C-alpha positions as CSV (number, residue, x, y, z in Angstrom):
1,X,42.5,40.5,-151.5
2,X,41.0,42.3,-148.6
3,X,37.9,40.5,-147.2
4,X,35.8,43.9,-147.2
5,X,36.7,44.4,-150.7
6,X,34.6,41.3,-151.5
7,X,31.6,42.9,-149.8
8,X,31.7,46.2,-151.4
9,X,28.4,46.9,-153.7
10,X,29.8,49.0,-155.9
11,X,30.7,46.6,-158.4
12,X,27.0,45.0,-158.5
13,X,25.7,48.2,-158.5
14,X,27.7,49.3,-161.3
15,X,27.1,46.0,-163.7
16,X,22.9,46.1,-162.9
17,X,23.2,49.9,-164.1
18,X,25.2,49.1,-167.3
19,X,22.4,46.6,-168.1
20,X,19.3,48.7,-167.2
21,X,20.6,51.6,-169.7
22,X,20.4,49.2,-172.4
23,X,17.3,49.8,-174.6
24,X,15.7,46.4,-174.2
25,X,11.6,46.2,-174.3
26,X,11.4,43.9,-171.2
27,X,14.0,45.6,-169.2
28,X,11.1,46.8,-166.8
29,X,8.7,43.9,-166.9
30,X,12.3,41.4,-165.6
31,X,12.8,44.0,-162.9
32,X,9.2,43.9,-161.7
33,X,9.3,39.9,-162.3
34,X,12.4,39.6,-160.1
35,X,11.1,41.9,-157.2
36,X,7.7,40.5,-156.9
37,X,8.4,37.3,-155.0
38,X,10.8,39.2,-152.6
39,X,8.1,41.7,-152.3
40,X,5.4,39.1,-151.7
41,X,7.4,37.2,-149.4
42,X,7.9,40.1,-147.6
43,X,4.6,41.2,-147.1
44,X,3.7,37.8,-146.0
45,X,6.1,37.2,-143.4
46,X,5.9,40.7,-141.9
47,X,1.8,40.7,-142.1
48,X,0.4,41.2,-138.4
49,X,-2.2,39.0,-136.8
50,X,-4.4,40.4,-133.7
51,X,-5.3,37.5,-131.6
52,X,-7.8,37.4,-128.7
53,X,-6.8,36.1,-125.6
54,X,-7.7,33.1,-124.6
55,X,-10.7,33.1,-121.9
56,X,-9.3,31.6,-118.4
57,X,-10.5,28.3,-117.1
58,X,-13.0,27.9,-114.6
59,X,-11.2,26.5,-111.4
60,X,-13.2,24.2,-109.0
61,X,-11.5,23.9,-105.4
62,X,-11.8,20.7,-103.5
63,X,-11.6,21.1,-99.6
64,X,-10.9,18.7,-97.5
65,X,-12.0,20.4,-94.3
66,X,-15.4,21.6,-93.5
67,X,-15.5,25.4,-93.7
68,X,-17.0,25.9,-90.1
69,X,-14.5,23.0,-88.4
70,X,-12.9,24.7,-85.2
71,X,-9.3,24.3,-84.4
72,X,-10.3,21.8,-81.5
73,X,-12.1,19.8,-84.1
74,X,-8.7,19.9,-86.2
75,X,-6.8,19.0,-83.2
76,X,-8.8,16.0,-82.3
77,X,-8.7,14.6,-85.8
78,X,-4.9,15.3,-86.1
79,X,-4.6,13.0,-82.6
80,X,-6.9,10.3,-83.9
81,X,-4.5,10.4,-87.1
82,X,-1.4,10.3,-85.2
83,X,-2.8,7.2,-82.9
84,X,-3.5,5.3,-86.2
85,X,0.1,5.8,-87.6
86,X,1.7,4.9,-84.1
87,X,-0.4,1.9,-84.2
88,X,0.7,1.0,-88.0
89,X,4.5,2.0,-87.1
90,X,4.5,-0.7,-84.0
91,X,2.8,-3.2,-86.3
92,X,5.3,-2.5,-88.9
93,X,8.1,-3.0,-86.3
94,X,6.8,-6.1,-84.7
95,X,6.5,-7.6,-88.5
96,X,10.4,-6.5,-88.8
97,X,11.2,-8.2,-85.6
98,X,9.3,-11.4,-86.6
99,X,11.6,-11.4,-89.9
100,X,14.3,-11.1,-87.8
101,X,13.3,-13.7,-85.2
102,X,13.1,-16.4,-88.4
103,X,16.4,-15.3,-89.7
104,X,17.7,-16.3,-86.5
105,X,16.0,-19.2,-86.5
106,X,17.1,-20.1,-90.0
107,X,20.8,-19.4,-89.1
108,X,20.6,-21.3,-85.9
109,X,19.3,-24.2,-88.0
110,X,22.0,-24.2,-90.6
111,X,25.0,-23.8,-88.4
112,X,25.4,-19.9,-88.7
113,X,26.5,-18.0,-85.7
114,X,23.8,-15.7,-85.1
115,X,25.3,-13.4,-82.8
116,X,28.2,-12.3,-85.3
117,X,25.6,-11.0,-88.1
118,X,23.0,-9.2,-85.8
119,X,25.4,-6.5,-84.7
120,X,26.0,-5.4,-88.1
121,X,22.5,-5.6,-89.2
122,X,21.5,-3.4,-86.3
123,X,24.1,-1.2,-87.1
124,X,22.9,-0.8,-90.6
125,X,19.3,-0.3,-89.5
126,X,20.3,2.4,-86.9
127,X,22.4,4.4,-89.7
128,X,19.1,4.2,-91.9
129,X,17.0,5.5,-89.1
130,X,19.5,8.3,-87.8
131,X,20.9,10.1,-91.2
132,X,21.7,13.1,-89.2
133,X,24.5,11.1,-86.7
134,X,27.4,11.6,-89.4
135,X,29.7,7.9,-89.5
136,X,33.4,8.7,-88.7
137,X,35.2,8.5,-91.6
138,X,39.1,7.3,-91.3
139,X,41.4,9.5,-92.7
140,X,44.4,6.7,-92.8
141,X,44.1,3.5,-94.4
142,X,45.8,0.8,-91.9
143,X,47.7,-1.7,-93.4
């Protein structure tokens, strides 16, 4: 049996017409009662609603610079901020150097050769600070 023959509505329409032609007193009310739920559902689903567009929100802009600030004042503030950042960076470097010194002292106190451990640490730190310098990857494994 072909798939298209199963979708043929001719048999259903013929059966409907055969039953509808019979002279029964309730054929029209039954037909209306069967059509009503579908018609109500279609009427409800296709109803249009008109919505008003929401009002745009009020935006308050926050400015960190004075409106009458000159370029020279901005440059002077940037230079002062840069001096603060340089001082902070120098302080962090001093703290890092103090940590390294403490670890060196700890290594000497426990009998560890500190010179062998400093070079890999310095190489790792330089690799972290200069990521654009790509490390050379060996193409062959030495055995």
